[in-house]
KOLPABA-638312 format. One record per residue (C-alpha): residue number from 1; residue in one letter; x, y, z. Coordinates in Angstrom, 1 decimal. Layout:
! KOLPABA-638312
NUM  A  X  Y  Z
...
//
This chain:
! KOLPABA-638312
1  X  -162.6  -23.5  26.5
2  X  -164.3  -20.9  28.7
3  X  -161.6  -21.2  31.2
4  X  -159.0  -20.8  28.5
5  X  -160.8  -17.8  27.2
6  X  -161.1  -16.3  30.7
7  X  -157.4  -17.1  31.3
8  X  -156.4  -15.5  28.0
9  X  -158.6  -12.6  28.7
10  X  -157.1  -12.2  32.1
11  X  -153.7  -12.4  30.7
12  X  -154.5  -9.8  28.1
13  X  -155.9  -7.5  30.8
14  X  -152.7  -8.1  32.8
15  X  -150.6  -7.2  29.7
16  X  -152.8  -4.1  29.0
17  X  -152.3  -3.1  32.6
18  X  -148.6  -3.5  32.4
19  X  -148.6  -1.6  29.2
20  X  -150.6  1.2  30.8
21  X  -148.3  1.2  33.7
22  X  -145.3  1.5  31.3
23  X  -147.1  4.3  29.4
24  X  -147.6  6.2  32.6
25  X  -144.0  5.8  33.7
26  X  -142.9  6.8  30.2
27  X  -145.1  9.9  30.3
28  X  -143.7  10.8  33.8
29  X  -140.1  10.4  32.4
30  X  -140.9  12.6  29.5
31  X  -142.4  15.2  31.7
32  X  -139.3  15.2  33.9
33  X  -137.1  15.5  30.8
34  X  -139.2  18.3  29.4
35  X  -139.1  20.1  32.7
36  X  -135.3  19.8  32.8
37  X  -135.1  21.2  29.2
38  X  -137.4  24.1  30.2
39  X  -135.2  24.9  33.1
40  X  -132.1  24.9  30.9
41  X  -133.8  27.1  28.4
42  X  -134.8  29.7  31.0
43  X  -131.4  29.8  32.6
44  X  -129.4  30.1  29.3
45  X  -128.8  33.5  27.7
46  X  -129.6  32.4  24.2
47  X  -132.6  30.2  24.0
48  X  -131.6  27.9  21.2
49  X  -133.8  24.9  20.6
50  X  -132.5  21.5  21.7
51  X  -132.2  19.2  18.6
52  X  -131.8  15.5  19.0
53  X  -129.8  13.3  16.7
54  X  -133.0  11.9  15.1
55  X  -134.0  15.4  14.0
56  X  -130.6  15.9  12.2
57  X  -132.1  15.7  8.7
58  X  -134.7  18.5  9.2
59  X  -134.3  22.0  7.9
60  X  -133.8  23.6  11.3
61  X  -130.6  21.9  12.1
62  X  -128.4  24.2  14.1
63  X  -124.9  25.1  13.0
64  X  -123.7  23.8  16.4
65  X  -125.0  20.3  15.6
66  X  -123.5  20.4  12.1
67  X  -120.0  21.4  13.3
68  X  -120.2  18.8  16.1
69  X  -121.1  16.1  13.5
70  X  -118.2  17.2  11.2
71  X  -115.7  17.2  14.1
72  X  -116.9  13.8  15.2
73  X  -116.4  12.4  11.7
74  X  -113.0  14.0  11.4
75  X  -112.0  12.5  14.7
76  X  -113.2  9.0  13.6
77  X  -111.5  9.2  10.2
78  X  -108.2  10.9  11.2
79  X  -107.5  10.1  14.8
80  X  -108.7  6.6  15.6
81  X  -105.9  4.7  13.9
82  X  -102.2  4.9  14.9
83  X  -101.3  4.5  11.3
84  X  -102.6  8.0  10.6
85  X  -99.5  9.4  12.3
86  X  -97.9  8.9  8.8
87  X  -100.4  11.3  7.1
88  X  -98.2  14.4  7.6
89  X  -95.5  12.7  5.5
90  X  -97.5  13.7  2.4
91  X  -97.2  17.4  3.0
92  X  -93.6  16.9  4.0
93  X  -92.9  15.3  0.6
94  X  -94.4  18.4  -1.1
95  X  -92.2  20.7  1.0
96  X  -89.1  18.7  0.3
97  X  -89.9  18.8  -3.4
98  X  -90.3  22.6  -3.3
99  X  -87.1  23.3  -1.3
100  X  -84.7  20.6  -2.6
101  X  -84.2  18.1  -5.4
102  X  -83.6  15.1  -3.2
103  X  -85.7  12.5  -5.0
104  X  -84.9  9.8  -2.6
105  X  -86.6  11.6  0.3
106  X  -89.5  12.8  -1.9
107  X  -90.2  9.2  -2.9
108  X  -89.8  7.8  0.6
109  X  -92.1  10.5  2.2
110  X  -94.7  10.1  -0.5
111  X  -94.6  6.3  -0.1
112  X  -95.2  6.7  3.7
113  X  -97.9  9.3  3.2
114  X  -99.9  7.0  0.9
115  X  -99.9  4.1  3.3
116  X  -102.5  5.5  5.8
117  X  -104.5  7.0  2.9
118  X  -104.8  3.6  1.3
119  X  -106.0  2.1  4.6
120  X  -108.6  4.9  5.2
121  X  -109.8  4.5  1.6
122  X  -110.5  0.9  2.2
123  X  -112.2  1.8  5.5
124  X  -114.4  4.4  3.9
125  X  -115.4  1.9  1.2
126  X  -116.4  -0.6  4.0
127  X  -118.6  2.2  5.6
128  X  -120.3  2.8  2.3
129  X  -120.8  -1.0  1.9
130  X  -123.2  -0.9  4.9
131  X  -125.6  1.1  2.9
132  X  -125.2  -0.6  -0.5
133  X  -125.6  -4.2  0.5
134  X  -123.1  -7.1  0.6
135  X  -122.8  -7.8  -3.1
136  X  -122.3  -4.2  -4.3
137  X  -120.3  -3.5  -1.2
138  X  -117.9  -6.3  -1.9
139  X  -117.4  -5.2  -5.4
140  X  -116.8  -1.6  -4.2
141  X  -114.2  -2.9  -1.7
142  X  -112.3  -4.7  -4.5
143  X  -112.5  -1.7  -6.8
144  X  -111.4  1.0  -4.4
145  X  -108.9  -1.4  -2.8
146  X  -107.1  -1.2  -6.2
147  X  -107.6  2.6  -6.6
148  X  -104.1  3.4  -5.4
149  X  -102.4  1.2  -8.0
150  X  -104.7  2.5  -10.8
151  X  -104.1  6.1  -9.9
152  X  -100.3  5.6  -9.8
153  X  -100.5  3.8  -13.2
154  X  -102.5  6.6  -14.8
155  X  -99.9  9.2  -13.8
156  X  -97.0  7.0  -14.9
157  X  -98.8  6.3  -18.2
158  X  -99.3  10.0  -18.8
159  X  -95.6  10.5  -18.4
160  X  -94.9  7.7  -20.9
161  X  -93.4  5.4  -18.2
162  X  -95.0  2.3  -19.6
163  X  -92.6  -0.2  -17.9
164  X  -93.5  1.3  -14.5
165  X  -97.2  0.8  -15.3
166  X  -96.6  -2.8  -16.4
167  X  -94.4  -3.7  -13.4
168  X  -96.5  -2.0  -10.8
169  X  -99.6  -3.8  -11.9
170  X  -97.7  -7.1  -12.2
171  X  -96.4  -6.5  -8.7
172  X  -99.9  -5.9  -7.4
173  X  -100.9  -9.3  -8.6
174  X  -97.8  -11.0  -7.1
175  X  -98.2  -9.1  -3.8
176  X  -101.9  -10.1  -3.4
177  X  -101.5  -13.7  -4.5
178  X  -98.2  -14.5  -2.7
179  X  -97.7  -12.0  0.1
180  X  -101.2  -11.1  1.2
181  X  -102.6  -14.6  0.8
182  X  -99.5  -16.2  2.3
183  X  -99.7  -14.0  5.4
184  X  -103.4  -14.8  5.7
185  X  -102.8  -18.5  5.5
186  X  -99.9  -18.4  7.8
187  X  -101.6  -16.2  10.4
188  X  -104.8  -18.1  10.3
189  X  -102.9  -21.4  10.5
190  X  -100.9  -20.3  13.5
191  X  -104.1  -19.2  15.4
192  X  -106.0  -22.3  14.4
193  X  -103.2  -24.8  14.4
194  X  -105.3  -27.7  15.6
195  X  -107.3  -27.9  12.3
196  X  -107.1  -27.1  8.7
197  X  -109.1  -24.0  7.7
198  X  -111.8  -24.5  5.1
199  X  -112.9  -22.0  2.4
200  X  -115.3  -22.1  -0.6
201  X  -113.5  -24.1  -3.2
202  X  -115.8  -23.1  -6.1
203  X  -115.2  -19.4  -5.8
204  X  -111.4  -19.9  -5.4
205  X  -111.2  -22.1  -8.5
206  X  -113.3  -19.6  -10.6
207  X  -110.9  -16.8  -9.6
208  X  -107.9  -19.0  -10.4
209  X  -109.3  -19.6  -13.8
210  X  -109.7  -15.9  -14.4
211  X  -106.1  -15.4  -13.4
212  X  -104.9  -18.1  -15.8
213  X  -106.9  -16.4  -18.5
214  X  -105.1  -13.1  -17.8
215  X  -101.8  -15.0  -17.9
216  X  -102.8  -16.3  -21.4
217  X  -103.5  -12.7  -22.5
218  X  -100.0  -11.6  -21.3
219  X  -98.2  -14.7  -22.6
220  X  -99.0  -14.6  -26.3
221  X  -97.8  -11.0  -27.0
222  X  -94.5  -11.8  -25.2
223  X  -94.0  -15.1  -27.1
224  X  -94.9  -13.3  -30.4
225  X  -92.3  -10.7  -29.7
226  X  -89.4  -12.9  -28.6
227  X  -89.9  -15.5  -31.3
228  X  -89.9  -12.8  -34.0
229  X  -93.0  -14.3  -35.6
230  X  -95.0  -11.1  -36.0
231  X  -96.7  -10.5  -39.3
232  X  -95.9  -6.8  -39.0
233  X  -93.0  -6.2  -36.7
234  X  -93.8  -3.8  -33.8
235  X  -97.5  -3.5  -34.9
236  X  -99.0  -7.0  -34.6
237  X  -97.9  -7.3  -31.0
238  X  -99.7  -4.0  -30.1
239  X  -102.8  -4.8  -32.1
240  X  -103.0  -8.2  -30.4
241  X  -102.6  -6.6  -27.0
242  X  -105.4  -4.2  -27.7
243  X  -107.7  -6.9  -29.0
244  X  -106.9  -9.2  -26.1
245  X  -107.5  -6.3  -23.6
246  X  -111.0  -5.7  -25.0
247  X  -111.8  -9.4  -24.7
248  X  -110.5  -9.5  -21.1
249  X  -112.7  -6.5  -20.2
250  X  -115.7  -8.2  -21.7
251  X  -114.9  -11.3  -19.7
252  X  -114.5  -9.2  -16.5
253  X  -117.9  -7.5  -17.2
254  X  -119.5  -11.0  -17.6
255  X  -117.9  -12.0  -14.3
256  X  -119.4  -8.9  -12.6
257  X  -122.8  -9.6  -14.1
258  X  -122.6  -13.2  -12.8
259  X  -121.7  -12.0  -9.3
260  X  -124.5  -9.4  -9.2
261  X  -127.2  -11.7  -10.5
262  X  -126.2  -15.1  -9.3
263  X  -127.7  -16.4  -6.0
264  X  -124.3  -18.1  -5.4
265  X  -122.6  -14.7  -5.2
266  X  -119.1  -14.4  -3.9
267  X  -120.0  -11.8  -1.3
268  X  -123.4  -13.0  -0.1
269  X  -122.2  -16.0  1.9
270  X  -119.4  -14.0  3.3
271  X  -121.9  -11.5  4.9
272  X  -124.1  -14.3  6.2
273  X  -121.2  -16.2  7.7
274  X  -119.9  -13.1  9.3
275  X  -123.2  -12.3  10.9
276  X  -123.5  -15.9  12.2
277  X  -120.0  -16.2  13.7
278  X  -119.9  -12.8  15.4
279  X  -121.0  -12.9  18.9
280  X  -122.2  -9.2  18.8
281  X  -122.9  -8.4  15.2
282  X  -124.8  -5.2  16.1
283  X  -121.7  -3.7  17.7
284  X  -119.2  -4.7  15.1
285  X  -121.2  -4.2  12.0
286  X  -122.8  -0.8  12.7
287  X  -121.5  2.0  10.4
288  X  -119.5  4.7  12.1
289  X  -120.3  7.5  9.7
290  X  -123.2  8.4  7.5
291  X  -123.7  7.4  3.9
292  X  -122.9  10.9  2.5
293  X  -120.1  11.2  5.0
294  X  -118.5  8.0  3.6
295  X  -118.9  9.2  0.0
296  X  -117.3  12.6  0.9
297  X  -114.4  11.0  2.7
298  X  -114.0  8.5  -0.1
299  X  -113.6  11.4  -2.6
300  X  -111.2  13.3  -0.3
301  X  -108.9  10.3  0.1
302  X  -109.0  9.4  -3.6
303  X  -108.0  13.0  -4.5
304  X  -105.3  13.2  -1.9
305  X  -103.8  9.8  -3.1
306  X  -103.9  11.2  -6.7
307  X  -101.9  14.3  -5.6
308  X  -99.3  12.2  -3.8
309  X  -99.1  9.7  -6.6
310  X  -97.9  12.4  -8.9
311  X  -95.0  13.3  -6.6
312  X  -94.3  9.6  -6.1
313  X  -94.1  8.8  -9.9
314  X  -92.0  11.9  -10.6
315  X  -89.5  10.8  -8.0
316  X  -89.1  7.2  -9.0
317  X  -86.3  7.7  -11.5
318  X  -84.3  9.9  -9.1
319  X  -84.9  7.6  -6.1
320  X  -83.7  4.6  -8.1
321  X  -80.4  6.4  -8.7
322  X  -80.1  7.9  -5.2
323  X  -80.9  4.7  -3.3
324  X  -79.1  2.4  -5.9
325  X  -82.3  0.3  -6.2
326  X  -83.5  -1.0  -9.6
327  X  -86.6  0.6  -10.9
328  X  -88.0  -2.9  -11.4
329  X  -87.7  -3.6  -7.7
330  X  -89.4  -0.3  -6.8
331  X  -92.2  -0.9  -9.2
332  X  -92.9  -4.6  -8.6
333  X  -92.2  -4.8  -4.8
334  X  -92.3  -1.4  -3.0
335  X  -95.3  0.3  -4.8
336  X  -97.7  -2.7  -4.5
337  X  -96.9  -3.3  -0.9
338  X  -98.0  0.3  -0.2
339  X  -101.1  0.1  -2.3
340  X  -102.1  -3.2  -0.7
341  X  -101.5  -2.2  2.9
342  X  -105.1  -2.0  3.9
343  X  -106.0  -5.3  2.1
344  X  -103.0  -7.0  3.7
345  X  -104.1  -6.1  7.2
346  X  -107.7  -7.0  6.5
347  X  -107.0  -10.4  5.0
348  X  -104.8  -11.4  7.9
349  X  -107.3  -10.2  10.5
350  X  -110.2  -12.2  8.9
351  X  -108.0  -15.3  8.5
352  X  -107.2  -15.2  12.2
353  X  -111.0  -15.0  12.9
354  X  -111.4  -18.1  10.8
355  X  -113.2  -16.2  8.1
356  X  -111.0  -17.4  5.3
357  X  -113.6  -16.8  2.6
358  X  -113.3  -13.1  3.2
359  X  -109.5  -13.2  3.1
360  X  -109.7  -15.0  -0.3
361  X  -112.2  -12.5  -1.5
362  X  -109.8  -9.7  -0.6
363  X  -106.5  -11.2  -1.9
364  X  -107.6  -13.3  -4.9
365  X  -110.5  -11.1  -5.8
366  X  -108.2  -8.0  -5.9
367  X  -105.6  -9.9  -8.0
368  X  -108.4  -10.9  -10.4
369  X  -109.6  -7.4  -10.8
370  X  -106.1  -6.1  -11.5
371  X  -105.4  -8.8  -14.0
372  X  -108.7  -8.8  -15.8
373  X  -109.6  -5.1  -15.5
374  X  -106.6  -3.0  -14.3
375  X  -104.1  -4.1  -17.0
376  X  -106.6  -4.1  -19.9
377  X  -108.0  -0.8  -18.8
378  X  -104.5  0.8  -18.9
379  X  -103.9  -0.7  -22.4
380  X  -107.2  0.9  -23.6
381  X  -106.4  4.3  -21.9
382  X  -102.9  4.2  -23.4
383  X  -104.6  3.6  -26.8
384  X  -106.7  6.7  -26.3
385  X  -103.7  8.7  -25.1
386  X  -101.5  7.5  -28.0
387  X  -99.2  5.6  -25.7
388  X  -98.0  2.2  -27.0
389  X  -99.0  0.4  -23.8
390  X  -99.3  -3.3  -24.6
391  X  -99.5  -6.7  -22.9
392  X  -95.9  -7.6  -23.6
393  X  -94.6  -7.6  -20.0
394  X  -91.2  -9.0  -21.2
395  X  -90.2  -12.6  -20.8
396  X  -88.9  -12.5  -17.2
397  X  -92.0  -10.8  -15.8
398  X  -94.4  -13.0  -17.7
399  X  -92.7  -16.2  -16.6
400  X  -92.7  -14.9  -12.9
401  X  -96.5  -14.3  -13.1
402  X  -97.1  -17.6  -14.8
403  X  -95.3  -19.6  -12.1
404  X  -96.9  -17.6  -9.3
405  X  -100.4  -18.2  -10.6
406  X  -99.7  -21.9  -11.0
407  X  -98.4  -22.2  -7.4
408  X  -101.5  -20.4  -6.0
409  X  -103.9  -22.4  -8.2
410  X  -102.4  -25.7  -6.8
411  X  -102.6  -24.3  -3.2
412  X  -106.3  -23.6  -3.6
413  X  -107.5  -26.7  -5.4
414  X  -108.3  -28.8  -2.3
415  X  -110.3  -26.0  -0.4
416  X  -108.2  -26.1  2.8
417  X  -105.3  -24.1  4.2
418  X  -102.8  -24.2  7.0
419  X  -99.7  -22.3  8.2
420  X  -97.4  -24.4  6.1
421  X  -99.1  -23.4  2.8
422  X  -98.9  -19.8  4.0
423  X  -95.2  -20.2  4.7
424  X  -94.6  -21.6  1.2
425  X  -96.4  -18.7  -0.4
426  X  -94.3  -16.2  1.6
427  X  -91.0  -18.0  0.7
428  X  -92.1  -17.9  -3.0
429  X  -92.6  -14.1  -2.6
430  X  -89.1  -13.7  -1.1
431  X  -87.6  -15.5  -4.1
432  X  -89.6  -13.2  -6.5
433  X  -88.4  -10.1  -4.6
434  X  -84.8  -11.2  -4.6
435  X  -85.1  -11.9  -8.4
436  X  -86.3  -8.4  -9.2
437  X  -83.7  -6.9  -6.9
438  X  -80.9  -8.3  -9.2
439  X  -82.9  -8.0  -12.4
440  X  -81.9  -5.3  -15.0
441  X  -84.6  -4.4  -17.4
442  X  -83.2  -3.3  -20.7
443  X  -86.2  -1.0  -21.3
444  X  -86.3  0.4  -17.8
445  X  -86.1  4.1  -17.1
446  X  -82.9  3.8  -15.1
447  X  -81.0  3.0  -18.3
448  X  -82.1  6.1  -20.1
449  X  -80.7  9.0  -18.0
450  X  -77.3  8.4  -19.4
451  X  -78.3  10.6  -22.4
452  X  -79.2  13.5  -20.1
453  X  -76.0  13.6  -18.1
//
């Protein structure tokens, strides 16, 4: 025991000696650094104090540091992605709108201008998620991922374009469930062709159940309308839609409460799995901008998307006539693809990295939020505005949604995926797109300009 204590004591002395040596070296380095700083201060004309990054939150932060930080964040936000080359299309759309009446070009340029903004909006939300935690961050990602569609819907609803609102929200669900999820399954299956990819079956089944509940809410008003079995024609359908919307909002609120309080949260295992699988989590998961910087850029992107959405909505009718494309195809296919651009890229990227739970959280989680929150929210807002927004999406659109949700539910029931499942989902989306390209909606906007000409 004495030998052990002597050995341990000698070891502690050695450690103390090494620590003292390190301290001496550290003091020498600090003296060298301080002497260099003093030389720089004496040689410079204006003796401004040297402020480190760690002193950035103090009151004596120099204007030079603030401007350098602002320029650094602007460079990260605006110039690190090649997709940002499309940002000038937004101002070009405004210029074309002021100088000409060519609605086709206004619509096309606005559409291109929104694509990078939607991607940057999702990126800013991910940056904010580093500071809020995985559960809140995941919910923020789903919420702001659908911000583009909701903003477009609000402008269309204010103009009384109810069918555009219905079809764009329907198209967002179809795009996420068939196109985004199909590309994720296909891309991940091609990269990992030697095995079937596995995902959390329980969360997928729960989201599929919520989607089927949303289909139920949309199906009954449509059936009530087309069977002419309303108690009060034209009023019972609207009353049922508003009541069902309130019930769906309550159900979605309960779903959020479950996600935030349950230990088996949808987003917690994703974060843990991501940290375990990454070889260098510190490099990949470090935030690129500060918390307040992400909030400011999130506000700027949302405001800019709102401005461009107004130009986009105003040009839909003229673009449909100019390009000879049905309004239904524009609303169901083109608008959701733009709004889901960031989610599309992220879901495919995570699937290729064999993180299929994240891809499902992006695609199916976004569809669930649009179905259980976005659509009922627009009905309630239309109720407040005095707009007769209801859940009667017409028979063709409701049948399309019903079949699409059934296909996806069957694909997810076994908890595995491969490239063939992804290919089937993509082919289903092609059939849906072709159907809406030849579909004439009797209540669409394109049929109403005949009274103006």
